[in-house]
C-alpha positions as CSV (number, residue, x, y, z in Angstrom):
1,M,-210.3,29.8,39.6
2,K,-209.5,26.2,39.8
3,K,-208.9,26.2,35.8
4,S,-206.7,29.2,36.1
5,M,-204.7,27.6,38.9
6,F,-204.3,24.4,36.9
7,V,-203.0,26.3,33.8
8,R,-200.4,28.4,35.9
9,V,-199.1,25.0,37.5
10,V,-198.9,23.4,34.2
11,M,-197.0,26.3,32.6
12,L,-194.5,26.2,35.7
13,L,-193.8,22.8,35.1
14,L,-193.1,23.3,31.4
15,V,-190.7,26.2,32.2
16,S,-189.0,24.1,34.8
17,L,-188.4,21.3,32.6
18,A,-187.2,23.4,29.6
19,F,-184.7,25.2,32.1
20,T,-183.4,21.8,33.3
21,G,-183.1,20.4,29.8
22,M,-181.1,23.6,28.5
23,T,-178.7,23.3,31.6
24,A,-178.1,19.5,30.8
25,C,-177.4,20.3,27.3
26,S,-175.0,23.3,28.2
27,F,-173.2,20.9,30.5
28,E,-172.8,17.9,27.8
29,E,-171.5,20.4,25.4
30,D,-168.8,22.2,28.0
31,S,-167.6,18.6,28.7
32,G,-167.4,17.6,25.1
33,G,-165.2,20.6,24.2
34,E,-163.1,20.1,27.1
35,G,-162.5,16.5,26.0
36,E,-161.7,17.7,22.5
37,G,-159.5,20.3,23.7
38,E,-157.5,17.9,25.7
39,G,-157.3,15.4,22.8
40,E,-156.3,17.9,20.1
41,G,-153.9,19.6,22.5
42,E,-152.2,16.3,23.6
43,G,-151.9,15.1,20.0
44,E,-150.5,18.2,18.8
45,G,-147.9,18.5,21.4
46,E,-147.0,14.8,21.0
47,G,-146.5,15.4,17.1
48,E,-144.4,18.5,17.6
49,S,-142.1,16.7,20.0
50,E,-141.6,13.8,17.6
51,G,-141.0,16.3,14.7
52,E,-138.4,18.0,16.7
53,G,-136.8,14.6,17.6
54,E,-136.4,13.6,14.1
55,G,-134.7,16.8,13.0
56,E,-132.0,16.4,15.7
57,G,-128.8,14.8,14.0
58,E,-130.4,14.9,10.5
59,C,-127.1,15.0,8.9
60,E,-123.5,14.9,9.8
61,E,-121.6,15.9,6.9
62,D,-122.6,17.4,3.2
63,S,-122.9,13.9,1.5
64,D,-125.6,13.1,4.0
65,C,-128.0,16.0,2.1
66,D,-127.0,15.2,-1.4
67,D,-130.1,14.6,-3.6
68,E,-127.8,13.8,-6.8
69,L,-129.3,16.6,-8.6
70,G,-127.2,19.6,-9.8
71,C,-129.8,22.0,-11.2
72,N,-131.1,22.8,-7.8
73,G,-127.7,23.6,-6.3
74,V,-125.4,21.9,-4.0
75,E,-127.1,20.9,-0.5
76,T,-124.9,21.3,2.5
77,C,-125.0,20.1,6.1
78,L,-124.8,23.1,8.7
79,E,-125.4,22.5,12.3
80,G,-127.1,18.9,11.8
81,Q,-129.6,20.5,9.4
82,C,-129.5,20.1,5.5
83,V,-129.4,23.5,3.7
84,E,-130.7,23.8,0.1
85,G,-128.3,24.7,-2.5
86,K,-128.5,27.8,-4.9
87,A,-130.3,26.7,-8.3
88,L,-128.6,27.5,-11.6
89,E,-129.9,30.7,-12.8
90,C,-130.7,29.6,-16.3
91,E,-133.2,32.4,-17.2
92,K,-130.8,35.2,-16.2
93,Y,-130.3,36.0,-19.8
94,G,-133.7,35.1,-21.1
95,D,-135.8,31.9,-21.3
96,G,-133.8,28.9,-20.4
97,Y,-133.9,25.6,-18.2
98,C,-131.3,23.4,-16.5
99,L,-130.1,20.1,-17.7
100,E,-128.6,17.6,-15.5
101,A,-125.0,16.2,-15.9
102,D,-124.7,13.7,-18.9
103,E,-121.6,12.3,-20.9
104,D,-120.8,15.6,-22.2
105,H,-121.2,17.6,-19.3
106,P,-119.8,16.7,-16.0
107,E,-122.1,19.0,-13.9
108,A,-125.5,20.3,-14.5
109,Y,-125.7,23.1,-17.1
110,C,-128.0,25.5,-18.7
111,F,-129.7,25.6,-22.1
112,C,-131.1,29.1,-22.8
113,F,-132.2,31.5,-25.3
114,I,-129.7,34.6,-25.1
115,D,-132.3,37.6,-24.9
116,F,-130.6,40.0,-27.1
117,E,-133.0,43.0,-25.8
118,Y,-131.8,42.4,-22.5
119,L,-128.3,42.8,-23.2
120,I,-129.1,46.1,-25.4
121,S,-130.6,47.5,-22.5
122,T,-128.0,46.5,-19.7
123,G,-124.9,46.3,-21.8
124,E,-123.8,43.5,-19.7
125,D,-121.1,40.8,-21.3
126,V,-122.4,37.1,-21.4
127,V,-119.7,34.7,-20.4
128,I,-120.7,31.4,-22.0
129,D,-119.9,28.9,-19.6
130,E,-121.7,26.4,-17.0
131,S,-122.7,29.5,-14.7
132,S,-124.4,31.0,-17.5
133,C,-125.7,29.5,-20.6
134,Y,-124.5,27.5,-23.5
135,P,-125.5,29.1,-26.8
136,R,-126.6,25.7,-27.9
137,N,-129.8,26.9,-29.8
138,I,-127.8,29.1,-31.9
139,L,-127.3,27.3,-35.3
140,A,-125.3,30.2,-36.8
141,N,-124.2,33.5,-35.8
142,M,-121.3,34.3,-38.0
143,D,-118.9,35.0,-35.4
144,D,-116.8,31.8,-36.5
145,L,-116.0,33.8,-39.6
146,E,-112.5,35.8,-39.6
147,L,-112.9,39.3,-40.7
148,D,-110.7,42.3,-40.0
149,E,-112.0,45.5,-38.1
150,E,-114.7,47.2,-39.9
151,S,-114.8,45.1,-43.3
152,Y,-117.0,42.6,-44.9
153,W,-117.1,39.8,-47.5
154,N,-119.2,39.9,-50.4
155,G,-118.0,36.9,-52.5
156,S,-115.3,38.2,-54.4
157,D,-113.5,35.1,-54.0
158,A,-116.4,33.3,-56.3
159,S,-116.7,30.5,-53.6
160,G,-120.4,30.9,-54.2
161,G,-121.3,31.4,-50.6
162,F,-120.0,30.7,-46.9
163,E,-120.6,28.3,-44.0
164,S,-121.2,29.5,-40.3
165,G,-122.2,27.0,-37.5
166,S,-124.2,24.1,-39.1
167,L,-125.5,26.6,-42.1
168,H,-124.8,27.2,-45.5
169,F,-125.7,30.8,-47.0
170,N,-125.5,31.1,-50.8
171,N,-123.9,34.2,-52.6
172,N,-123.8,35.2,-56.2
173,Y,-120.8,37.3,-57.4
174,N,-120.5,39.0,-60.8
175,S,-117.0,39.7,-61.4
176,E,-117.4,41.6,-64.4
177,Y,-119.5,44.0,-62.9
178,S,-118.1,43.7,-59.1
179,S,-121.7,43.1,-57.8
180,W,-123.2,40.6,-55.7
181,D,-126.5,39.4,-54.5
182,G,-127.7,36.7,-51.7
183,F,-125.8,36.9,-48.6
184,A,-122.4,38.8,-47.5
185,Y,-121.2,39.1,-43.9
186,S,-120.0,42.1,-42.2
187,N,-118.9,43.8,-38.9
188,M,-119.2,47.2,-40.3
189,T,-120.5,49.7,-37.5
190,D,-121.2,52.7,-39.4
191,T,-124.9,53.7,-38.4
192,E,-124.9,57.3,-39.4
193,T,-123.9,57.4,-43.3
194,A,-126.6,57.1,-45.8
195,G,-126.2,55.8,-49.5
196,Y,-125.0,52.9,-51.3
197,G,-121.5,53.3,-50.2
198,N,-122.5,52.2,-46.7
199,Q,-124.5,49.0,-47.8
200,Y,-122.7,46.4,-45.5
201,S,-123.9,48.3,-42.2
202,A,-126.8,47.3,-40.3
203,I,-128.6,50.2,-38.8
204,S,-128.4,48.8,-35.3
205,A,-124.9,47.3,-35.7
206,G,-122.8,47.1,-32.5
207,E,-126.0,47.2,-30.3
208,I,-126.1,43.3,-29.5
209,N,-122.3,42.3,-29.9
210,P,-119.7,45.3,-30.5
211,E,-117.2,43.2,-31.9
212,G,-119.4,40.6,-33.6
213,N,-120.2,39.8,-37.0
214,Y,-123.7,39.4,-38.7
215,A,-125.0,38.5,-42.3
216,V,-126.1,41.2,-44.9
217,V,-128.6,39.9,-47.4
218,F,-129.3,41.7,-50.8
219,Y,-132.2,40.3,-53.0
220,S,-131.9,40.8,-56.6
221,T,-134.9,39.9,-59.0
222,W,-132.3,39.5,-61.7
223,A,-130.6,36.6,-59.8
224,S,-130.7,32.9,-60.6
225,N,-131.1,32.0,-57.0
226,P,-132.7,33.9,-54.4
227,P,-131.2,34.7,-51.0
228,Q,-131.3,31.0,-49.2
229,V,-130.0,29.6,-45.8
230,V,-129.8,25.8,-45.5
231,S,-128.5,23.6,-42.9
232,F,-125.8,20.8,-44.1
233,S,-125.8,19.1,-40.7
234,E,-126.7,15.4,-40.1
235,D,-128.9,16.6,-37.2
236,A,-130.8,19.0,-39.5
237,E,-134.2,16.8,-38.7
238,I,-134.0,17.3,-35.1
239,N,-132.6,20.9,-35.0
240,P,-134.8,22.8,-37.4
241,I,-134.7,26.5,-37.8
242,V,-137.0,28.2,-35.7
243,G,-136.0,31.9,-35.6
244,F,-133.6,34.7,-36.3
245,W,-132.8,38.2,-35.8
246,I,-133.1,40.8,-38.1
247,T,-132.9,44.7,-38.8
248,N,-132.4,47.3,-41.8
249,T,-129.2,48.2,-43.1
250,A,-128.1,51.7,-42.8
251,Y,-128.7,51.9,-46.7
252,A,-132.2,51.0,-46.8
253,Y,-133.1,52.7,-43.6
254,Y,-131.8,56.2,-44.5
255,S,-133.4,55.8,-47.9
256,M,-136.8,55.1,-46.6
257,L,-136.4,57.9,-43.7
258,E,-135.2,60.6,-45.9
259,G,-135.4,59.5,-49.6
260,D,-132.5,59.6,-52.2
261,D,-132.1,60.1,-55.8
262,Y,-133.7,56.9,-56.6
263,S,-136.1,56.3,-53.8
264,K,-139.0,58.0,-52.1
265,K,-139.4,59.3,-48.5
266,F,-141.7,56.7,-46.9
267,G,-145.2,58.4,-45.9
268,G,-144.3,61.2,-48.5
269,E,-143.7,64.7,-47.7
270,D,-147.0,65.0,-45.6
271,G,-146.6,61.7,-44.2
272,T,-149.7,60.2,-45.3
273,D,-148.4,58.0,-48.1
274,Q,-149.2,54.5,-47.0
275,D,-145.6,52.8,-48.0
276,W,-144.3,49.6,-46.7
277,F,-141.0,47.3,-47.4
278,L,-141.9,43.8,-46.8
279,L,-139.9,40.6,-46.3
280,T,-141.5,37.3,-47.4
281,I,-140.1,34.3,-46.0
282,T,-140.4,30.6,-47.2
283,G,-139.5,27.6,-45.6
284,I,-137.3,24.7,-47.1
285,K,-138.3,21.1,-45.8
286,L,-136.2,18.3,-45.0
287,D,-136.7,16.8,-48.5
288,G,-135.7,20.1,-50.2
289,T,-139.3,21.3,-51.3
290,P,-140.5,24.7,-50.0
291,T,-143.2,24.9,-47.6
292,E,-146.6,25.6,-48.7
293,K,-147.3,28.4,-46.5
294,S,-144.9,31.7,-46.4
295,M,-144.8,34.3,-43.6
296,E,-144.6,38.1,-44.0
297,F,-142.3,40.6,-41.8
298,Y,-142.6,44.3,-42.6
299,L,-139.1,46.0,-42.2
300,A,-141.0,49.3,-42.7
301,D,-144.9,49.9,-42.5
302,F,-146.8,53.2,-43.0
303,R,-150.1,51.9,-44.2
304,S,-151.8,52.8,-40.8
305,D,-154.3,56.0,-40.8
306,N,-152.6,57.0,-37.6
307,S,-149.0,58.3,-38.5
308,E,-147.9,57.5,-35.1
309,E,-148.1,53.9,-35.9
310,D,-145.7,54.2,-38.8
311,Y,-142.2,52.4,-38.1
312,I,-139.0,51.6,-40.1
313,I,-137.3,48.7,-38.3
314,D,-134.2,50.2,-36.3
315,E,-133.2,47.7,-34.0
316,W,-132.3,43.9,-33.8
317,T,-135.7,42.3,-33.8
318,L,-136.6,38.5,-33.6
319,V,-138.5,36.7,-36.3
320,N,-140.5,33.6,-35.2
321,V,-140.5,31.3,-38.2
322,A,-141.7,28.2,-36.0
323,D,-145.1,30.0,-35.5
324,G,-145.1,31.7,-38.8
325,L,-144.4,28.7,-41.0
326,E,-146.2,26.3,-38.6
327,E,-143.9,23.5,-39.5
328,D,-140.3,22.4,-38.9
329,V,-138.0,23.6,-41.8
330,I,-134.0,23.1,-42.5
331,G,-133.7,26.2,-44.7
332,L,-135.2,29.7,-45.4
333,Q,-135.4,31.5,-48.6
334,F,-136.1,35.3,-48.9
335,S,-137.7,37.9,-51.2
336,L,-138.4,41.5,-50.6
337,S,-141.0,43.8,-52.2
338,S,-142.1,47.4,-51.6
339,S,-144.6,50.2,-52.3
340,D,-142.1,52.0,-54.1
341,N,-141.4,50.9,-57.7
342,G,-140.3,52.1,-61.0
343,E,-139.9,51.1,-64.4
344,Y,-136.8,48.7,-63.5
345,G,-138.5,47.3,-60.4
346,M,-138.1,48.2,-56.8
347,N,-136.8,51.4,-55.9
348,T,-136.2,50.8,-52.2
349,P,-132.7,49.3,-51.5
350,A,-133.4,45.6,-51.3
351,Y,-131.3,45.1,-48.2
352,F,-131.5,43.9,-44.8
353,A,-129.2,42.2,-42.1
354,V,-129.8,38.8,-40.2
355,D,-128.1,37.4,-37.1
356,A,-128.4,34.5,-34.6
357,I,-130.3,32.1,-36.5
358,M,-131.7,29.6,-33.9
359,T,-133.1,26.1,-33.6
360,Y,-135.0,24.6,-30.6
361,M,-133.5,24.5,-26.9
362,G,-131.5,21.3,-26.5
363,E,-133.4,18.3,-25.5
């Protein structure tokens, strides 16, 4: 009995001590929580009051808000608070970026790559000014060459070529046969007529610039010089050719699509022939020598086992020579080959069209 009583007393004492400890801990935690809450609350309250005080009277006039940068827009003062300006939309027509004012430009302005696909899809006109984009990355687009409407130049003046922008385009004209090769330029827009008589029309003429010019290239294996475009600018080293836009001519397009008296229909009658029309591009370096590497671009490709993947280029398409050649070049040299050949060489009409030859965006 005494032992049992003693055990009970000890257990009661232990329970009592445990309860007292828990109560004390609970009280300390609650007290600490209130203290922290008051401290944090007071600190935050004071901070907000200070912030509000600093905000009052932040500006009195627009000049107080000017950060001396133009690309992010013009800041204004409204009811004592600075309001951010509207940044220049340098990416409206394609990839672009803003440059601050300099000696040639009193205000901030845009350098940008004009996105022809955007223009084709929307039909919008691009106004080249400070609020849109300077086409400073265009080395040549043939629009600085005079032509009557629906006409062309093919070298019949025996000048040996032409210049557009900062580039020279070679041309070989034979007055005896009234024939030419190399580069011509045109604004012809007949995209429906097949045959040799329509050799100066691009199949997608008018889609980018309805009233603009473009170059037409004819490659002849008999020519003394292949088609070449070379920069004559003193800044050629810092403005290399990095890309251009290309499409088929109407003559070559319909010849491959339908066949004619001299050329086969690509794919054959059942569409299974693995035909192709290939442009090979070699770069010309600053010292005038050709690049070791060339790049290939298929103007038509029927090599796939899946006929749904066969195509003939019928829209302006960007060719990125900077990635393809992997080095800076000041000129380009072209050659053509095809799966359709005969006794006298290639049967496929050796034509294509070029526009908007570009360099890097400005520094």
